[in-house]
Residue frames as qw, qx, qy, qz and C-alpha x, y, z in Angstrom:
[[0.825, -0.270, -0.261, 0.423, 169.86, 35.10, 68.53],
 [0.402, 0.158, -0.136, 0.892, 172.03, 38.29, 68.17],
 [0.256, -0.585, -0.184, -0.747, 168.99, 40.52, 68.91],
 [0.743, -0.576, -0.327, -0.101, 168.32, 38.67, 72.04],
 [0.707, -0.185, -0.258, 0.633, 171.89, 39.07, 73.37],
 [0.132, 0.320, 0.007, 0.938, 171.69, 42.85, 72.72],
 [0.500, -0.613, -0.321, -0.521, 168.30, 42.91, 74.31],
 [0.777, -0.450, -0.367, 0.244, 169.70, 41.16, 77.43],
 [0.514, -0.045, -0.161, 0.841, 172.44, 43.79, 77.61],
 [0.114, -0.466, -0.157, -0.863, 169.93, 46.67, 77.14],
 [0.596, -0.616, -0.442, -0.264, 167.86, 45.38, 79.99],
 [0.562, -0.110, -0.404, 0.713, 170.55, 46.47, 82.41],
 [0.074, -0.917, -0.386, 0.070, 168.99, 49.94, 82.14],
 [0.361, 0.798, -0.030, 0.482, 170.45, 53.33, 82.20],
 [0.613, -0.788, -0.018, 0.064, 171.83, 53.44, 85.74],
 [0.776, -0.223, 0.189, 0.559, 175.33, 52.61, 84.76],
 [0.419, 0.580, 0.230, 0.659, 175.32, 55.35, 82.18],
 [0.236, -0.920, -0.068, -0.304, 174.52, 57.89, 84.88],
 [0.735, -0.545, 0.155, 0.372, 177.55, 56.58, 86.97],
 [0.678, 0.234, 0.296, 0.631, 179.53, 57.08, 83.82],
 [0.125, 0.811, 0.228, 0.524, 178.33, 60.61, 83.41],
 [0.480, -0.877, 0.033, 0.006, 178.98, 61.55, 86.97],
 [0.812, -0.219, 0.220, 0.493, 182.54, 60.14, 86.42],
 [0.504, 0.453, 0.317, 0.664, 183.03, 62.32, 83.41],
 [0.165, -0.922, -0.145, -0.318, 181.56, 65.34, 85.23],
 [0.636, -0.724, 0.120, 0.238, 184.06, 64.98, 88.19],
 [0.713, 0.000, 0.301, 0.633, 186.95, 64.48, 85.69],
 [0.337, 0.648, 0.297, 0.615, 185.97, 67.51, 83.64],
 [0.354, -0.926, -0.087, -0.101, 185.62, 69.65, 86.73],
 [0.782, -0.437, 0.171, 0.410, 189.10, 68.49, 87.85],
 [0.610, 0.253, 0.335, 0.673, 190.51, 69.53, 84.45],
 [0.003, 0.876, 0.249, 0.413, 188.71, 72.95, 84.59],
 [0.540, -0.833, 0.056, 0.107, 190.26, 73.71, 88.10],
 [0.787, -0.231, 0.269, 0.505, 193.67, 72.52, 86.98],
 [0.445, 0.530, 0.340, 0.636, 193.65, 74.61, 83.75],
 [0.140, -0.931, -0.201, -0.270, 192.27, 77.63, 85.55],
 [0.607, -0.726, 0.187, 0.264, 195.16, 77.57, 88.12],
 [0.729, 0.048, 0.343, 0.590, 197.71, 76.93, 85.33],
 [0.324, 0.651, 0.289, 0.623, 196.73, 79.92, 83.32],
 [0.348, -0.925, -0.108, -0.105, 196.25, 82.17, 86.50],
 [0.678, -0.599, 0.216, 0.368, 199.82, 81.40, 87.64],
 [0.682, 0.214, 0.362, 0.598, 201.40, 81.36, 84.08],
 [0.235, 0.718, 0.255, 0.603, 200.27, 85.02, 83.44],
 [0.427, -0.875, -0.176, 0.144, 200.98, 86.53, 86.76],
 [0.369, -0.720, 0.223, 0.544, 203.29, 89.43, 86.51],
 [0.674, 0.375, 0.505, 0.389, 203.30, 89.11, 82.65],
 [0.242, 0.922, 0.194, 0.232, 202.66, 92.74, 81.93],
 [0.352, -0.880, 0.284, 0.141, 205.52, 93.96, 84.15],
 [0.702, -0.209, 0.539, 0.416, 207.78, 91.38, 82.42],
 [0.509, 0.677, 0.406, 0.342, 206.69, 92.70, 78.87],
 [0.010, 0.996, 0.023, 0.080, 207.43, 96.25, 79.89],
 [0.570, -0.675, 0.403, 0.239, 210.75, 95.42, 81.47],
 [0.729, 0.019, 0.558, 0.396, 211.83, 93.33, 78.41],
 [0.468, 0.733, 0.370, 0.328, 210.74, 95.82, 75.79],
 [0.190, -0.976, 0.102, 0.039, 212.40, 98.66, 77.71],
 [0.607, -0.509, 0.497, 0.352, 215.64, 96.80, 77.87],
 [0.648, 0.294, 0.568, 0.414, 215.46, 95.79, 74.14],
 [0.245, 0.928, 0.250, 0.125, 214.60, 99.34, 73.04],
 [0.197, -0.938, 0.282, 0.035, 217.76, 100.53, 74.81],
 [0.690, 0.515, -0.498, 0.100, 219.89, 97.71, 73.41],
 [0.293, -0.550, 0.694, -0.361, 220.55, 96.48, 76.89],
 [0.781, 0.089, -0.541, -0.299, 220.48, 92.91, 75.87],
 [0.334, 0.144, -0.825, 0.433, 222.18, 91.56, 79.01],
 [0.342, 0.012, 0.472, -0.812, 219.37, 93.14, 81.15],
 [0.722, 0.133, -0.211, -0.646, 216.79, 91.68, 78.76],
 [0.636, 0.177, -0.751, -0.001, 218.40, 88.18, 78.88],
 [0.097, 0.110, -0.761, 0.632, 218.52, 88.38, 82.71],
 [0.517, 0.052, 0.257, -0.815, 214.80, 89.30, 82.99],
 [0.759, 0.190, -0.454, -0.427, 213.91, 86.36, 80.66],
 [0.537, 0.156, -0.800, 0.216, 215.99, 83.86, 82.50],
 [0.141, -0.124, 0.630, -0.754, 214.77, 85.03, 85.94],
 [0.661, 0.068, 0.064, -0.745, 211.13, 84.54, 84.86],
 [0.783, 0.149, -0.552, -0.243, 211.61, 81.15, 83.33],
 [0.338, 0.164, -0.817, 0.437, 213.46, 79.87, 86.53],
 [0.188, 0.008, 0.579, -0.794, 210.86, 81.35, 88.95],
 [0.647, 0.037, -0.131, -0.751, 207.79, 80.35, 87.09],
 [0.467, -0.093, 0.861, -0.177, 206.22, 77.06, 88.11],
 [0.616, 0.530, 0.582, -0.031, 203.79, 77.18, 85.22],
 [0.402, -0.129, 0.351, 0.836, 205.51, 78.45, 82.02],
 [0.392, 0.718, 0.185, -0.544, 204.10, 81.37, 80.07],
 [0.796, 0.446, 0.340, 0.228, 204.51, 81.67, 76.34],
 [0.331, 0.919, -0.062, 0.205, 206.80, 84.52, 76.19],
 [0.394, -0.821, 0.413, 0.034, 209.62, 84.29, 78.64],
 [0.766, -0.123, 0.581, 0.246, 210.97, 81.08, 77.21],
 [0.627, 0.665, 0.300, 0.272, 210.67, 82.45, 73.69],
 [0.004, -0.980, 0.188, -0.068, 212.59, 85.64, 74.79],
 [0.563, -0.616, 0.532, 0.142, 215.30, 83.69, 76.56],
 [0.799, 0.174, 0.509, 0.270, 215.81, 81.40, 73.51],
 [0.464, 0.830, 0.142, 0.275, 216.09, 84.40, 71.14],
 [0.122, -0.943, 0.290, -0.109, 218.48, 86.39, 73.32],
 [0.713, -0.438, 0.521, 0.169, 220.69, 83.37, 74.28],
 [0.790, 0.335, 0.416, 0.301, 220.96, 82.36, 70.72],
 [0.312, 0.914, -0.016, 0.259, 221.96, 85.96, 69.63],
 [0.397, -0.838, 0.371, -0.052, 224.43, 86.11, 72.47],
 [0.753, -0.258, 0.566, 0.214, 226.07, 82.84, 71.39],
 [0.714, 0.647, 0.228, 0.141, 226.15, 83.69, 67.70],
 [0.567, -0.360, 0.183, 0.718, 229.53, 84.70, 66.45],
 [0.100, 0.072, 0.377, 0.918, 228.09, 86.67, 63.46],
 [0.418, 0.117, 0.118, -0.893, 224.94, 88.42, 62.68],
 [0.264, 0.182, 0.946, -0.044, 222.04, 86.09, 62.57],
 [0.160, -0.175, -0.540, -0.808, 219.32, 86.32, 59.98],
 [0.498, -0.092, 0.285, -0.814, 215.72, 87.06, 60.98],
 [0.794, 0.062, -0.447, -0.407, 214.59, 83.75, 59.50],
 [0.567, 0.100, -0.753, 0.318, 216.83, 81.75, 61.87],
 [0.064, -0.085, 0.563, -0.819, 215.79, 83.81, 64.82],
 [0.629, -0.074, -0.004, -0.774, 212.26, 83.19, 63.97],
 [0.781, 0.036, -0.608, -0.135, 212.74, 79.45, 63.89],
 [0.312, 0.099, -0.715, 0.617, 214.42, 79.57, 67.33],
 [0.343, -0.049, 0.364, -0.865, 211.51, 81.56, 68.80],
 [0.747, -0.007, -0.330, -0.577, 208.90, 79.29, 67.12],
 [0.594, 0.055, -0.782, 0.180, 210.54, 76.18, 68.62],
 [0.084, 0.011, -0.648, 0.757, 210.22, 77.66, 72.05],
 [0.469, 0.007, 0.066, -0.881, 206.72, 78.89, 71.51],
 [0.731, 0.037, -0.545, -0.410, 205.50, 75.56, 70.22],
 [0.485, -0.006, -0.803, 0.347, 206.98, 73.58, 73.15],
 [0.100, 0.027, 0.505, -0.857, 205.24, 75.95, 75.59],
 [0.573, 0.032, -0.203, -0.794, 202.00, 75.90, 73.75],
 [0.572, -0.040, -0.813, -0.101, 201.85, 72.08, 74.19],
 [0.256, -0.188, -0.742, 0.590, 201.73, 72.56, 77.95],
 [0.247, 0.130, 0.158, -0.947, 199.11, 75.34, 77.54],
 [0.649, 0.052, -0.386, -0.654, 196.74, 73.23, 75.50],
 [0.250, 0.071, -0.954, 0.152, 197.10, 70.12, 77.71],
 [0.096, 0.307, 0.822, -0.469, 193.68, 68.79, 78.83],
 [0.382, 0.356, 0.015, -0.853, 191.72, 70.88, 76.51],
 [0.413, 0.102, -0.760, -0.492, 191.04, 67.94, 74.13],
 [0.144, -0.208, -0.928, 0.272, 189.45, 66.13, 77.09],
 [0.211, 0.424, 0.450, -0.758, 187.06, 68.94, 77.77],
 [0.419, 0.324, -0.400, -0.748, 186.17, 69.13, 74.03],
 [0.359, -0.016, -0.910, -0.205, 185.55, 65.34, 73.95],
 [0.027, -0.324, -0.790, 0.520, 183.32, 65.47, 76.97],
 [0.279, 0.427, 0.132, -0.850, 181.40, 68.42, 75.76],
 [0.436, 0.249, -0.579, -0.643, 180.79, 66.83, 72.33],
 [0.439, -0.014, -0.876, -0.199, 179.98, 63.33, 73.38],
 [0.094, 0.073, 0.766, -0.631, 178.22, 63.58, 76.93],
 [0.595, 0.190, 0.201, -0.755, 174.82, 64.24, 75.39],
 [0.695, 0.237, -0.573, -0.363, 175.07, 61.29, 73.12],
 [0.262, 0.105, -0.898, 0.337, 176.07, 59.15, 76.05],
 [0.289, 0.114, 0.516, -0.798, 173.05, 60.52, 77.91],
 [0.678, 0.255, -0.208, -0.658, 170.82, 59.81, 74.93],
 [0.491, 0.188, -0.847, -0.073, 172.19, 56.21, 74.77],
 [0.029, -0.045, -0.846, 0.531, 171.21, 55.73, 78.37],
 [0.502, 0.232, 0.240, -0.798, 167.72, 57.07, 77.61],
 [0.650, 0.256, -0.530, -0.481, 167.33, 54.60, 74.77],
 [0.337, 0.065, -0.914, 0.215, 168.33, 51.79, 77.10],
 [0.224, 0.123, 0.604, -0.755, 165.81, 53.02, 79.78],
 [0.641, 0.245, -0.062, -0.725, 162.96, 53.04, 77.20],
 [0.575, 0.167, -0.778, -0.191, 163.87, 49.56, 75.86],
 [0.135, -0.050, -0.878, 0.456, 163.72, 48.28, 79.60],
 [0.390, 0.155, 0.365, -0.831, 160.35, 50.13, 80.19],
 [0.699, 0.218, -0.255, -0.632, 158.67, 48.56, 77.28],
 [0.472, 0.163, -0.866, 0.003, 160.11, 45.16, 77.98],
 [0.029, 0.031, 0.791, -0.610, 158.98, 45.30, 81.58],
 [0.552, 0.213, 0.112, -0.798, 155.38, 46.48, 80.28],
 [0.667, 0.204, -0.582, -0.418, 155.26, 43.45, 77.88],
 [0.354, 0.113, -0.883, 0.287, 155.99, 41.11, 80.74],
 [0.070, 0.226, 0.676, -0.698, 153.31, 42.54, 83.03],
 [0.110, -0.432, -0.726, -0.523, 149.85, 42.02, 81.50],
 [0.287, -0.786, -0.545, -0.060, 147.29, 44.62, 82.48],
 [0.397, -0.454, -0.101, 0.791, 149.88, 47.25, 83.47],
 [0.281, 0.894, 0.342, -0.069, 148.65, 50.67, 82.28],
 [0.476, 0.732, -0.022, 0.487, 150.27, 53.58, 80.61],
 [0.375, -0.894, 0.178, -0.167, 151.39, 54.88, 84.00],
 [0.825, -0.337, 0.339, 0.302, 154.16, 52.14, 84.14],
 [0.687, 0.467, 0.234, 0.505, 155.42, 53.08, 80.73],
 [0.079, 0.914, 0.039, 0.396, 155.47, 56.83, 81.47],
 [0.607, -0.765, 0.213, 0.027, 157.28, 56.27, 84.71],
 [0.843, -0.061, 0.352, 0.403, 159.90, 54.12, 83.04],
 [0.474, 0.681, 0.215, 0.516, 160.33, 56.72, 80.16],
 [0.098, -0.953, 0.023, -0.286, 160.66, 59.60, 82.53],
 [0.742, -0.562, 0.308, 0.196, 163.38, 57.82, 84.42],
 [0.793, 0.205, 0.320, 0.477, 165.20, 57.06, 81.20],
 [0.351, 0.822, 0.160, 0.419, 165.07, 60.69, 80.13],
 [0.485, -0.850, 0.147, 0.141, 167.08, 61.71, 83.30],
 [0.762, -0.110, 0.350, 0.534, 170.17, 60.30, 81.43],
 [0.441, 0.582, 0.297, 0.616, 169.78, 62.79, 78.60],
 [0.152, -0.953, -0.062, -0.255, 169.34, 65.68, 80.91],
 [0.686, -0.628, 0.227, 0.290, 172.44, 64.62, 82.88],
 [0.733, 0.192, 0.328, 0.565, 174.32, 64.33, 79.65],
 [0.253, 0.777, 0.190, 0.545, 173.53, 67.81, 78.64],
 [0.471, -0.881, 0.010, -0.037, 174.31, 69.04, 82.21],
 [0.760, -0.371, 0.293, 0.447, 177.78, 67.52, 81.97],
 [0.628, 0.386, 0.364, 0.570, 178.42, 68.85, 78.45],
 [0.105, 0.933, 0.189, 0.288, 177.53, 72.49, 78.83],
 [0.440, -0.857, 0.207, 0.173, 180.14, 73.40, 81.56],
 [0.726, -0.182, 0.477, 0.461, 182.75, 71.46, 79.60],
 [0.508, 0.568, 0.392, 0.516, 182.05, 73.37, 76.38],
 [0.098, -0.982, -0.070, -0.149, 181.93, 76.68, 78.00],
 [0.600, -0.676, 0.317, 0.289, 185.29, 76.04, 79.74],
 [0.727, 0.069, 0.465, 0.501, 186.86, 74.68, 76.60],
 [0.339, 0.809, 0.273, 0.396, 185.82, 77.83, 74.60],
 [0.252, -0.963, 0.080, -0.053, 187.10, 80.14, 77.31],
 [0.685, -0.486, 0.395, 0.372, 190.39, 78.37, 77.74],
 [0.695, 0.337, 0.440, 0.458, 190.79, 78.24, 73.99],
 [0.182, 0.921, 0.147, 0.312, 190.29, 81.98, 73.67],
 [0.494, -0.817, 0.254, 0.154, 192.87, 82.47, 76.57],
 [0.764, -0.093, 0.450, 0.453, 195.36, 80.39, 74.56],
 [0.513, 0.592, 0.384, 0.489, 194.84, 82.27, 71.37],
 [0.114, -0.985, -0.011, -0.127, 195.13, 85.67, 73.14],
 [0.544, -0.723, 0.361, 0.227, 198.28, 84.73, 74.74],
 [0.760, 0.170, 0.452, 0.434, 199.70, 83.22, 71.53],
 [0.304, 0.864, 0.244, 0.318, 199.02, 86.53, 69.87],
 [0.332, -0.918, 0.218, 0.017, 200.91, 88.46, 72.62],
 [0.739, -0.374, 0.446, 0.338, 203.76, 86.00, 72.33],
 [0.637, 0.499, 0.398, 0.432, 203.89, 86.49, 68.41],
 [0.079, 0.975, 0.069, 0.194, 203.85, 90.15, 68.95],
 [0.506, -0.775, 0.349, 0.144, 206.85, 90.04, 71.36],
 [0.794, -0.023, 0.484, 0.368, 208.62, 87.68, 69.02],
 [0.511, 0.710, 0.280, 0.395, 208.39, 90.14, 66.12],
 [0.147, -0.977, 0.094, -0.119, 209.42, 92.99, 68.23],
 [0.682, -0.556, 0.416, 0.229, 212.55, 91.10, 69.45],
 [0.753, 0.206, 0.462, 0.422, 213.54, 89.76, 66.08],
 [0.321, 0.885, 0.205, 0.266, 213.15, 93.29, 64.67],
 [0.288, -0.923, 0.252, -0.032, 215.47, 94.72, 67.29],
 [0.743, -0.372, 0.488, 0.266, 217.97, 91.80, 67.12],
 [0.711, 0.389, 0.430, 0.398, 218.26, 91.93, 63.37],
 [0.119, 0.990, 0.036, -0.071, 219.09, 95.65, 63.22]]
């Protein structure tokens, strides 16, 4: 009884799986475009900002450094990982009535960095999920198509191998589409992850530099 119920569900075929894969493909492309625009705008002018901030900090011109950090955090539509961190550090140091320990400064900077990093990693889990599971969804569609092909063959006495091979070839399309959806998602996820790691490393370097100067 139960097997007949599942068989009836399987005979729907793989066409709905193809529609699902197309939907996932459109969604993943939208995430890729949105993330690419986010990272492009977030790092725009970041090298000039680093040089300006480091030069001001090296000369102990903390007001100029804080002004540069605040201007960038206000002007940026998409936040980078460094300006918010620098603004939090410099503002905390400015408001402190006594000398602040490097440990406290590190916690202040880490808070700003982690909050910004959440925005940087938004959407990446979706790309990873699609990249890991799209081939299995396609394989599922292929299995459904093969079941339907053999079921149709059993109901048509005298049908030759041509009917079976035609049904199987149509079913295999789902696997191919699943792989086609997964590959760009995996490539984009790896590239974006490397972008995030590199930017976090730059932010950590700036954090160490500023804490070292502020703790002098």
